[in-house]
N, C-alpha and C positions, 0 to 999 in steps of 0.2 A: 755603769755608774754615770749619772749625768755630769757634765762638765760644770764645775763651780765657776762663779764669776771671778775673774782674775784680771788684774791690771797692774802695770808698772807704775809705781808712785814716784820713783826717783832713780837717777843714776848716782852712784856713790863714788867719790874720788878720795883716795887715800892721800894724806898729807901730814907733814910734821906739825902744821899750824892750821887747824880747821877754821879758826876765827878769821885769820888773815885771808885764807883762800875763799871762804864763804863771803867775806866782805868784798873781795875783788870781783867775784862773779855776780854778786847782787848789784853792784855798781855798774859793771860792764853791761848786764842785761836789763837793768832797771827793775829788778825783782825785789820781793820782800823777804826779809829774814824772818822765818817762823820759829825756829829753835836756835838758840845760841848758848850752848852748854859747853863746859870743858870737854874736849874730845869729840864734840859733835855739833855740826851746824846744818840747818836745813833751810833752803830757799825755794820760793815758788813764784811764778808769774802773778801779777796783781789780779788777773782774772781767773786764777786757779789753774789746775792741770798738773801735768807731770813736772817735777822739779829736779833740783840737784841737792845732794847732801855731801858733807865733807866729814871724813872720819879720821881721827888722829892715828897715825902709824909711827910709832917711835923708831922703827928700823927702816923708815922710808928711804929709798934711793931714787934720785931723779932719773927719769927715762932719758935715753940718748936719742936725738933726732939728727940726721937719719939713723936708722938702726944699724948697729955694728955687732958682729959676733962677739960673744963674751960680755957684752954690756947690758945694762938694764934696759929691757924693751918696754915700750908703752903697751898697755893692755887694751886701751881704747882711746879714741879722741872725740872731741865735740866738733860738729860742724855748726857754725854760727853765721846766719845770713845777715847782711847789712845792706842798707839802701845806697851807701856810698863807700866803696872799698877803702879809698885813701883816708877818709874821715874815720872809718871804723878802726883802721890800723892806728891812727894817731890817738884815738880815744883809748884803745886797749894799752898802748904804750904809756900814756899819761897815768893810767891806773896801776901800772907795774908789770905789764907783759913785755916780752921782747920778741922782735921779729927773728925767726929762725934764719940761720945762715943759708940753709938749703931750701930752695923754693922750687918744687917740681912742676908747678903749673903757673901759667902766665896770669890768670885771672883769679887766683886763690892765693891767700897769704897764710902760710903756716906760722903760727904764733906760739910762744911758750908762756904759760901762765907763771905766776911767781913761784910755784912749786916745781916748775919744769914740765908740767903736762902739756903736750902739744895740743893745740886746737886750731881749726881752720876758719878763717873769715872768707866769705865769698859773697859776691853781689847777688841780690835777689829782689824780686818784686814783692811788695807787701800788700 
């Protein structure tokens, strides 16, 4: 059988409030909200490409960072490049993120989004 054309259209994050988390990431990344429905939000970069979606999970439990046995583990995290790490941290905090207490790398900042998902900010060249 020939391989069909397949692509990833989005990464989906579970959350108790998809609209709030979708708004957070749309503002953080400067992306557009494409779908904003009860229980489901989808965002994409202005120039198209792979996006993020947010799905309502009524039994959502915040992941714990760093991981601890018996606690809710993160399933994945996002790596977000910034041109200025300090400014990126300030911007994320202004939008509702928190700086995680545990920081395992000097030039990376582990952040927690409003639903508790860890994400990493790191300096990069654009």
